[in-house]
N, C-alpha and C positions, 0 to 999 in steps of 0.2 A: 324581441322576446326570445330570439335564438339562444342567447346566453342562459335563459331560464331553463330551457330544455336540458341543458348539460350542467346545470348548477346543482351541487349537492344540497344546497339549502332550499331549493324549490319545494313547495308544498303542493300536493295535488288533492283536491276535494272532489269526490265523486258525487254526482247527483243521484238521488233515488227517484225512480218513476212513481208517479201518483196516477192511479187509474189506468186507463187504456192509452198507452203512448206508442203503440205499434212496436217498432224495433228501435226507437230513438234512444240515444245515450247522450250524456253531457258530463263534462268535467271542467273544473276551474283550476288553473295553475297559478300560484302566487310565488314570486321570488322576492323575499324580504331584502336581499342585498341590493336590488335595483328598484324595489317598491313598485313592481309592475305585475300585472295580472293579464291572463288570457283565458277566454272562454272557448271551449271546443265542443262542438255539437256534431252528432252523427245521425243520419237518417231522419232529420226533421224536414217536413214538407217545405219545398221552395215556393209553394203557392200561398204561404202565410207569413205574417210578421209575428215576432215574439218580443217579449220584454224580460229583462233580468231585473227582478224586484227584491226589495227587502221585505221581510215578514215580521209581524209582531208575535207575541207569545201564543196567540190563537190562530196563527198561520194566515192572517189577513194581510194582504199587500199594504205596505205603509209608504213606499217610495220607489221610484223607478231609477235604477242605476244606468240602464241603457236599453235601447231598442235595436233589434237586428232582424235581418231577413236572410236566411241561408240561400246560397246560390248553387249548391251542389250537395253531394252526399255527405262530404266531410268539410266543415268550415271552422275557422278560428277567428276570434274577434278580440281586439284589445279592449280591456276593461279598465275604467278609471275608478278605482276603489278609494274613496276619500274617507271612509269610516275606518276606525281602528277597533281592535278587540274582536269579540265574537259576534257573528252575524248569522242569521238564518235567511237564506235567499231562495228564490224560486225562479223558474222559467215559466212564464205564463203566455197564453195566446194574447196577441195585441189586438183585441176586438172588444165589443161591448160586454161579452160574457167573462172575459179574462180567466179562462180555465187554467188551473195550476197543473202543469205537466210533470215538473221535477222539483225536488227540494234538496237543499244541502246545508249543512252546518259548517260555516267557514270561520276559522280562527286566524286573524291577522295579528301577528305579534313581532 
């Protein structure tokens, strides 16, 4: 993913916090030249697991893209995005309540 950081074609999608997310932040970088993506999270609890999910038109989770557990203050995770076009995605807690923490509109073209 190093090439995506320095590629002029890389697209960055910032997540918008939903509710009380403390100081957490998230972004998704997508490089169409290499068809690769990486999720970056900042200040998410290392005591919890999370999921990156797709959302429907009513912001209900419809599928899990990946699960992850941060190991420090700043983390990056490779993401296998097999969908094309426009997606609404969210970072949710990976527990029975599945609280939505962040949302983003992603356009893969």
